[in-house]
N, C-alpha and C positions, 0 to 999 in steps of 0.2 A: 503494499500500497504507501509505504513511505515514493519508493520509483516513480511509481505512478503520480501520485502529486508533484515530487522532484520534476518528472516529464514536464506534465500540466505546466505548471509554472511557470519551466525553461519557456515552453511554446510559446506559452502569453507574451513573457517578455520579448521575444522574439516579433511576435504579429504584433507588437503594439509601437511601432516609431511612430514620432508626431507625423502627422497630418496623410496616413496612409487609406488606402482605399477601405472603406467600411465593411467590404465582404467578408476579410480576414475575423475584422474584430469581432462582427457579428456571428463566424463559426466557432469561435473562441468561445464566446461566451455560452452559446450552444452549450458544446464541448463542459465546459465546466456547469453548466445548469443541470447536463444528464448526470455528469460526475457527482453532484451534491444530490440528486435526486436518487441515485444507485444508494448510496453509501445511507441515505433517510431511509429507505426504506427495503431496502435488500439487505443489508452487511447485518452481519449478527454480532451480539452482543456488542461493548463497548472498545473493546481493543486495549485496554487497559488506559482510556482517555483517547488517544493517539483519531481514533470516529471522529469523536465531538471536533477533534482540535482540526481535522481534517475539512469537517463541512463548515465551521468558520472560517476557515484560510479561504476556503474555495465559496462563500458568502463575500467575505473578502474583495476576493479575483473580479466577482463577478461585479461586484459596485465599482471598484477599479476600471473595469472594460467599456462599463457602461458611461463612467465620469469620461474616460478615453472617446469615444463616440461621441458624448456631447459636446467637448470642448473641441473636436477636429471639427464638426458640424459648424461650429458658429466663430471660429480663427481659421484668417485664411495668412498665408504668409506671403511674403514680397511676389515667389516667383508661381506662386499658384495659379494666379488669376482668379476669375470667378468659381465661389464653391459649389461642388453638383451635391444632387440628394440622391444617397442612396438608399 
């Protein structure tokens, strides 16, 4: 489970550069939400608190992805021109 969380968070960091297309961000959000739901609904027992900690980290990652999407949609860098809506 730790390896999965590290892989997910690494993937999120790679997919989150400033002013990137929203497709990868939305895909990362969907994957993080799916992972959170899997832990919540399908994982058995609490694994010494690690299941709950992973769920909290995923919830924080989802919030950060959503903030990144919102920021990118409302901010334009000098070389981007007019913002596209995805």
